[in-house]
N, C-alpha and C positions, 0 to 999 in steps of 0.2 A: 336550429336551421333549418328553412326546408327539404321535406326529402320528398323525391317525386321518383317512379319506381316505371322501370322499360317495358315489363310484363309484371302485372300481378305473382304471378307467379313465381316467381324472384323472391321479391316478400311473404310469404309465404314459404318457402326454403329460410331462408335466412333467422326468419320469428320463430324456425320447425329446430334452427341449431344451435340457435339462443337458449332456447330450454335445455341444455344437456352442454353449455359450453358458459360461464361467468364473466369470461374472459367481451364475448361475442356480446351476449346481453348489458354487461358497460360500453360496450363500443357505440353500440344505438344508442343508450343515452348519450352519450359523450354528442355526437351528430346534433340530437334533437334541440339537446341545451345549447350546444356552439351557436353563437354570433358568426362566424365566419371560418373563411377555410385555416384561416395562422393556430385559431380555436385547438383543429386537431392536429395540428404539426406534432403535436407533445404525443411521445413515445405511452405515456397514460393515457392517453385519448386519442391513438391508431395511427400518429408516424403516418400522415399527410403527404405524397408523394408525389407529381409530375410523373409523367408517365412515355415512351420514347416508342419508336417504335410505331405497332399496329394500332395501341394505342393508345399514339400521341393526339395528343388536346385533351387527355379525361388523366384520373387520377387513382392514388390505390390508395384504399384503408388498410394497416390491416385487423385480422377476425380472431388473430392469435396473439399470444407474447410473442413465438419465435419469428424472428423475420422471414421465415420461410413458409410459410404455412397459408390460409387461403384466406383472401380479400375481395375488394369492394372495388369493382371499378366503377368509377364516378362522373360525371359530364358535369365542367362547372354552370352551372346555370347563377343570377343573379340579376335583379330588376335593372341595376345599375354597374353591370359585370361591364369593365376594360383588359384593354390586353397592351402592352408598354409597346414598342416599336419595337423591338427583337420577338414578336409576336407574344413571349408569355404572360400569362394571368397574370396581375395587382389583381393580390391575394385575400388583401384586404376588400377587393368588390367581390369573392362567390359567397355571394352569404345562401348561397340553397347550393343543392348539386337533386342528381338522374342518378339513382345507381341501374349500372347497364347490365353486369354476373356479378355471380360470384367465382371466385376465379382464383388456382391457385399455378398462376403463368408460368415462375419457375421451378416447375416438377417440371420431368423430363420420361 
């Protein structure tokens, strides 16, 4: 899967975090190896899931094994990106992503 970055600092921060966190390092490899969004839905590949609220239209990928840790917030991309009538993306058409931020958006 092709990866774009909103800011170079996000890329640097993620790579630095991956040096001390094996699961995060594995997630980066899973994203690069994925054919499309569907490949990232497995828990072992990051449990990619669509978001609502302020992140509507984006999806998250877990960077840690637990469900309530850091996540990548991503914008779907792809040369043939398509949506269904209800506005949801057709998962198989998400073949690239733009990483917008590293977030712990469930932490209060």
